[in-house]
GUVEXTI-596585 format. One record per residue (C-alpha): y, x, z; residue number from 1. Coordinates in steps of 0.2 Angstrom, whole numbers, plus 5000, padded with zeros to 4 digits. Layout:
REM GUVEXTI-596585
R     v     u     w  num
R     Y     X     Z  NUM
...
//
This chain:
REM GUVEXTI-596585
R     v     u     w  num
R  4992  5004  4898    1
R  4982  5015  4909    2
R  4989  5033  4910    3
R  4979  5047  4903    4
R  4968  5057  4915    5
R  4975  5072  4924    6
R  4961  5083  4916    7
R  4965  5077  4899    8
R  4984  5079  4901    9
R  4982  5096  4909   10
R  4970  5101  4895   11
R  4982  5095  4881   12
R  4997  5104  4890   13
R  4987  5120  4891   14
R  4982  5119  4873   15
R  5000  5116  4868   16
R  5006  5131  4877   17
R  4991  5142  4870   18
R  4995  5135  4853   19
R  5014  5140  4854   20
R  5009  5157  4861   21
R  4996  5161  4848   22
R  5007  5155  4834   23
R  5022  5165  4839   24
R  5010  5180  4842   25
R  5002  5178  4825   26
R  5019  5176  4816   27
R  5026  5192  4825   28
R  5011  5202  4820   29
R  5012  5196  4802   30
R  5030  5200  4800   31
R  5027  5217  4808   32
R  5014  5222  4795   33
R  5024  5215  4781   34
R  5039  5225  4787   35
R  5029  5240  4789   36
R  5023  5239  4771   37
R  5041  5236  4765   38
R  5047  5252  4774   39
R  5032  5262  4767   40
R  5036  5256  4749   41
R  5055  5260  4751   42
R  5051  5277  4757   43
R  5040  5280  4742   44
R  5054  5273  4730   45
R  5067  5285  4738   46
R  5055  5300  4737   47
R  5053  5297  4718   48
R  5071  5293  4716   49
R  5077  5309  4724   50
R  5065  5319  4713   51
R  5071  5310  4697   52
R  5089  5313  4702   53
R  5086  5332  4705   54
R  5076  5333  4689   55
R  5090  5324  4679   56
R  5103  5336  4687   57
R  5095  5351  4679   58
R  5095  5344  4661   59
R  5104  5354  4648   60
R  5113  5346  4633   61
R  5100  5352  4621   62
R  5085  5348  4632   63
R  5068  5346  4624   64
R  5063  5327  4625   65
R  5044  5331  4625   66
R  5046  5344  4639   67
R  5057  5332  4649   68
R  5044  5318  4648   69
R  5030  5329  4653   70
R  5040  5334  4668   71
R  5043  5316  4674   72
R  5025  5312  4671   73
R  5020  5326  4682   74
R  5032  5320  4695   75
R  5022  5304  4696   76
R  5006  5312  4700   77
R  5001  5307  4718   78
R  5011  5291  4717   79
R  4998  5279  4713   80
R  5004  5263  4705   81
R  5022  5269  4703   82
R  5031  5266  4687   83
R  5047  5275  4680   84
R  5059  5271  4667   85
R  5074  5282  4662   86
R  5086  5276  4649   87
R  5102  5284  4644   88
R  5118  5274  4640   89
R  5116  5279  4622   90
R  5101  5286  4614   91
R  5082  5285  4615   92
R  5073  5282  4631   93
R  5070  5298  4641   94
R  5054  5292  4649   95
R  5044  5276  4651   96
R  5028  5275  4661   97
R  5013  5267  4653   98
R  5011  5249  4659   99
R  5023  5234  4660  100
R  5040  5235  4651  101
R  5054  5238  4664  102
R  5068  5237  4651  103
R  5071  5218  4654  104
R  5077  5222  4671  105
R  5092  5232  4665  106
R  5098  5216  4656  107
R  5095  5205  4671  108
R  5110  5202  4683  109
R  5100  5198  4698  110
R  5095  5216  4702  111
R  5108  5226  4711  112
R  5110  5244  4711  113
R  5103  5255  4724  114
R  5094  5240  4732  115
R  5075  5238  4735  116
R  5070  5221  4728  117
R  5054  5212  4722  118
R  5049  5210  4704  119
R  5033  5203  4696  120
R  5027  5201  4678  121
R  5013  5190  4673  122
R  4999  5201  4682  123
R  5007  5212  4695  124
R  5020  5212  4709  125
R  5031  5227  4712  126
R  5045  5233  4723  127
R  5059  5241  4712  128
R  5074  5252  4714  129
R  5088  5252  4701  130
R  5100  5267  4700  131
R  5113  5275  4689  132
R  5111  5294  4689  133
R  5123  5307  4680  134
R  5112  5321  4672  135
R  5116  5339  4670  136
R  5121  5335  4652  137
R  5135  5324  4659  138
R  5126  5308  4652  139
R  5123  5292  4663  140
R  5106  5287  4665  141
R  5098  5270  4671  142
R  5083  5274  4682  143
R  5071  5260  4687  144
R  5057  5265  4699  145
R  5043  5252  4703  146
R  5029  5253  4716  147
R  5015  5241  4714  148
R  5012  5230  4730  149
R  4997  5220  4724  150
R  4986  5229  4737  151
R  4998  5226  4751  152
R  5000  5207  4746  153
R  4981  5205  4745  154
R  4979  5214  4762  155
R  4993  5202  4770  156
R  4984  5187  4762  157
R  4967  5192  4769  158
R  4975  5197  4786  159
R  4985  5180  4787  160
R  4969  5170  4784  161
R  4959  5180  4796  162
R  4973  5180  4809  163
R  4976  5161  4808  164
R  4957  5158  4809  165
R  4957  5169  4825  166
R  4972  5159  4831  167
R  4963  5142  4828  168
R  4947  5149  4837  169
R  4957  5156  4851  170
R  4966  5139  4854  171
R  4949  5130  4854  172
R  4942  5143  4866  173
R  4957  5142  4877  174
R  4957  5123  4877  175
R  4938  5123  4882  176
R  4942  5136  4895  177
R  4957  5126  4901  178
R  4947  5110  4902  179
R  4934  5119  4912  180
R  4947  5127  4923  181
R  4955  5110  4927  182
R  4938  5102  4931  183
R  4935  5117  4943  184
R  4952  5115  4950  185
R  4949  5097  4953  186
R  4933  5099  4962  187
R  4941  5099  4980  188
R  4949  5083  4975  189
R  4932  5076  4969  190
R  4925  5082  4986  191
R  4939  5072  4995  192
R  4935  5057  4985  193
R  4916  5058  4989  194
R  4920  5060  5008  195
R  4932  5045  5008  196
R  4919  5035  4998  197
R  4907  5037  5012  198
R  4919  5031  5026  199
R  4915  5013  5031  200
R  4922  5001  5044  201
R  4911  5008  5057  202
R  4916  5026  5053  203
R  4935  5025  5054  204
R  4934  5039  5067  205
R  4929  5051  5053  206
R  4943  5063  5047  207
R  4945  5076  5033  208
R  4947  5094  5037  209
R  4964  5100  5031  210
R  4959  5118  5033  211
R  4944  5116  5021  212
R  4955  5110  5006  213
R  4967  5121  4995  214
R  4985  5122  5001  215
R  4990  5110  4988  216
R  4979  5096  4995  217
R  4983  5099  5013  218
R  4997  5086  5014  219
R  4985  5074  5006  220
R  4972  5077  5018  221
R  4984  5076  5033  222
R  4992  5059  5026  223
R  4974  5052  5023  224
R  4969  5056  5041  225
R  4985  5048  5047  226
R  4981  5033  5037  227
R  4963  5033  5044  228
R  4971  5034  5062  229
R  4982  5019  5059  230
R  4967  5009  5051  231
R  4956  5014  5066  232
R  4970  5008  5078  233
R  4973  4992  5069  234
R  4954  4988  5067  235
R  4952  4992  5086  236
R  4966  4980  5090  237
R  4959  4967  5079  238
R  4942  4968  5086  239
R  4949  4968  5104  240
R  4961  4954  5099  241
R  4946  4943  5092  242
R  4936  4947  5108  243
R  4951  4943  5119  244
R  4954  4926  5110  245
R  4936  4921  5112  246
R  4937  4926  5130  247
R  4953  4917  5133  248
R  4948  4901  5125  249
R  4931  4901  5133  250
R  4938  4898  5150  251
R  4948  4882  5146  252
R  4935  4875  5135  253
R  4921  4878  5148  254
R  4933  4870  5161  255
R  4935  4855  5149  256
R  4916  4853  5146  257
R  4912  4855  5164  258
R  4925  4842  5170  259
R  4919  4830  5156  260
R  4901  4832  5160  261
R  4905  4829  5179  262
R  4915  4813  5174  263
R  4901  4807  5163  264
R  4887  4810  5176  265
R  4891  4793  5184  266
R  4902  4779  5183  267
R  4919  4781  5191  268
R  4935  4771  5194  269
R  4951  4772  5185  270
R  4960  4784  5197  271
R  4946  4796  5196  272
R  4946  4796  5177  273
R  4965  4798  5177  274
R  4964  4813  5188  275
R  4951  4821  5176  276
R  4963  4817  5161  277
R  4977  4825  5170  278
R  4967  4841  5174  279
R  4961  4841  5156  280
R  4979  4840  5150  281
R  4984  4855  5160  282
R  4970  4865  5151  283
R  4976  4858  5134  284
R  4994  4863  5138  285
R  4988  4881  5142  286
R  4978  4882  5126  287
R  4993  4875  5116  288
R  5004  4888  5124  289
R  4992  4902  5120  290
R  4990  4896  5102  291
R  5008  4895  5100  292
R  5010  4913  5106  293
R  4997  4919  5095  294
R  5005  4910  5080  295
R  5022  4918  5084  296
R  5015  4935  5085  297
R  5006  4933  5068  298
R  5022  4927  5060  299
R  5031  4942  5067  300
R  5018  4954  5061  301
R  5021  4947  5043  302
R  5040  4946  5044  303
R  5040  4927  5044  304
R  5051  4927  5059  305
R  5068  4935  5053  306
R  5081  4934  5067  307
R  5096  4923  5064  308
R  5111  4935  5069  309
R  5125  4929  5080  310
R  5136  4936  5093  311
R  5128  4934  5110  312
R  5135  4937  5128  313
R  5120  4944  5137  314
R  5128  4941  5154  315
R  5130  4923  5151  316
R  5112  4921  5144  317
R  5106  4930  5160  318
R  5116  4919  5171  319
R  5108  4904  5163  320
R  5090  4911  5165  321
R  5094  4915  5183  322
R  5098  4897  5186  323
R  5082  4892  5178  324
R  5071  4903  5188  325
R  5081  4901  5204  326
R  5069  4889  5212  327
R  5054  4899  5208  328
R  5062  4915  5215  329
R  5067  4906  5231  330
R  5050  4900  5233  331
R  5043  4918  5230  332
R  5056  4925  5242  333
R  5063  4935  5228  334
R  5082  4937  5225  335
R  5089  4940  5207  336
R  5103  4952  5204  337
R  5113  4955  5188  338
R  5124  4971  5185  339
R  5136  4975  5171  340
R  5139  4966  5155  341
R  5136  4968  5136  342
R  5137  4959  5120  343
R  5125  4960  5106  344
R  5122  4953  5088  345
R  5105  4944  5087  346
R  5094  4929  5087  347
R  5100  4919  5103  348
R  5083  4909  5105  349
R  5072  4925  5102  350
R  5082  4936  5114  351
R  5082  4922  5127  352
R  5063  4921  5125  353
R  5061  4940  5127  354
R  5072  4940  5143  355
R  5064  4925  5150  356
R  5047  4933  5148  357
R  5052  4949  5156  358
R  5061  4940  5170  359
R  5046  4929  5174  360
R  5035  4944  5174  361
R  5046  4953  5186  362
R  5047  4939  5198  363
R  5028  4936  5197  364
R  5025  4954  5202  365
R  5038  4957  5215  366
R  5033  4956  5233  367
R  5042  4944  5245  368
R  5059  4949  5252  369
R  5063  4960  5238  370
R  5074  4958  5223  371
R  5074  4959  5204  372
R  5088  4969  5196  373
R  5094  4967  5178  374
R  5107  4980  5173  375
R  5117  4978  5157  376
R  5126  4993  5149  377
R  5135  4995  5133  378
R  5140  5011  5124  379
R  5149  5014  5107  380
R  5133  5013  5097  381
R  5120  5005  5109  382
R  5116  4992  5121  383
R  5104  4995  5136  384
R  5095  4981  5146  385
R  5085  4987  5161  386
R  5074  4975  5171  387
R  5069  4984  5188  388
R  5058  4977  5202  389
R  5048  4984  5216  390
R  5029  4982  5217  391
R  5013  4990  5215  392
R  5015  5006  5204  393
R  5007  5005  5187  394
R  4996  5020  5183  395
R  5001  5031  5168  396
R  4986  5026  5158  397
R  4991  5008  5158  398
R  5010  5010  5153  399
R  5006  5015  5135  400
R  4995  4999  5133  401
R  5007  4987  5143  402
R  5014  4979  5127  403
R  4996  4976  5119  404
R  4990  4959  5117  405
R  4979  4951  5130  406
R  4981  4967  5140  407
R  4981  4967  5159  408
R  4983  4981  5171  409
R  4972  4972  5183  410
R  4957  4964  5174  411
R  4951  4955  5190  412
R  4966  4944  5190  413
R  4962  4926  5186  414
R  4968  4922  5168  415
R  4971  4904  5173  416
R  4985  4909  5185  417
R  4992  4924  5177  418
R  4995  4919  5159  419
R  4986  4924  5143  420
R  4993  4942  5143  421
R  5004  4939  5127  422
R  5021  4939  5136  423
R  5025  4957  5134  424
R  5017  4958  5117  425
R  5030  4944  5112  426
R  5044  4953  5120  427
R  5040  4969  5110  428
R  5038  4960  5094  429
R  5055  4951  5096  430
R  5064  4968  5101  431
R  5057  4977  5086  432
R  5062  4963  5074  433
R  5080  4966  5080  434
R  5078  4985  5076  435
R  5076  4990  5095  436
R  5064  4998  5106  437
R  5056  4994  5123  438
R  5049  5006  5136  439
R  5041  5005  5153  440
R  5041  5017  5167  441
R  5034  5015  5185  442
R  5034  5025  5201  443
R  5031  5022  5219  444
R  5047  5013  5222  445
R  5048  5001  5207  446
R  5044  4997  5189  447
R  5057  4998  5175  448
R  5057  4990  5158  449
R  5071  4996  5147  450
R  5077  4988  5131  451
R  5087  4998  5119  452
R  5097  4990  5105  453
R  5109  4997  5092  454
R  5128  4993  5092  455
R  5135  4987  5075  456
R  5153  4992  5080  457
R  5161  4976  5075  458
R  5178  4971  5080  459
R  5172  4960  5094  460
R  5161  4975  5099  461
R  5144  4966  5097  462
R  5129  4976  5097  463
R  5119  4977  5081  464
R  5101  4974  5083  465
R  5094  4973  5066  466
//
């Protein structure tokens, strides 16, 4: 299932936060107004109760009931919607306001003394206060004071409807504004997408400007530029690789075609045909070697050549390679010197091929009456192999490309006699498959190729290479 869009998710989140805030704000306002009305009603009840208590305290045993009722009626002037009931423990009612009968409250057990509570009849709602007061005639009177709260409840109901309508409208408005804000916030991202969509294979040198985007997208722009850089380098290598393959194959194919055309130009004897076939065989072998090298590199790039790990004595392997190249070295008047020893964990055949390529390359480029030195050294966590030979210094601009495929420091060299230019690329691929690195340096006296491998620290002290 496809995830929701960022715009929708952020808008929903924004609306949810706004809803919680508005609802909490509305509830607090409603509760504050309700509490304000309750405090206002309680104050009015207390004012009337204090006046009634003072009036009852002045009653004499032989007070005039009519005069007392008039006094209590005058007391309620200015208190709109206030009801009063005064009943002695024994005897007739002292005073009862016109309106609902409050006497059933005295018989109810749910109303507590000196506590403001709500009460309603069939038509109206009240806040009431029930008290027991001792009069000046030493009689006990039950006093009930009620304040109508219909206006307050009506106001609260209307306010509540208005408030929640405003809250809903506010949530909708905030949701729309949130959506618009998110869309505006994503404009730099859409701008990046638009820029990227116009980058084609012929425009891989294009780059995004990290300073032209918000800080949150700077890392994205930098990462994308790095991706473009890697793609450009890979594309250039692929383009150069394709051109080099065509160029490398063109020479042997041209040689084969030329020799075949010459052979077919006239009738020849068996020895001449045999000589032509031998010459063709050399070209076929060179092409087969080149194709094999390219296949090896392709498999290495796709991790189809995992090394088989075993303990390897590098000193012994180099001795065998020295024996193998001894005749060629003597013919070239080059001596081979080995120094130090080391053990490593790795693929014997792959490392032997890498060392063989490096050794043959060193012999090929060493002037007569000089020597090629291979130095082995082993530390606690690393193994180093250094192949050093005198010769023509390699310019700095060539060193960084020395391990590229089909790369030659001297383009004028004949390809037929100097290999296909894949040897060092294969060496680099083998070393990297073992988790190591290879570097090149050159000065006026010699050229050094150094291999660095990691030591696994096993009991036999082999070096870990992958």
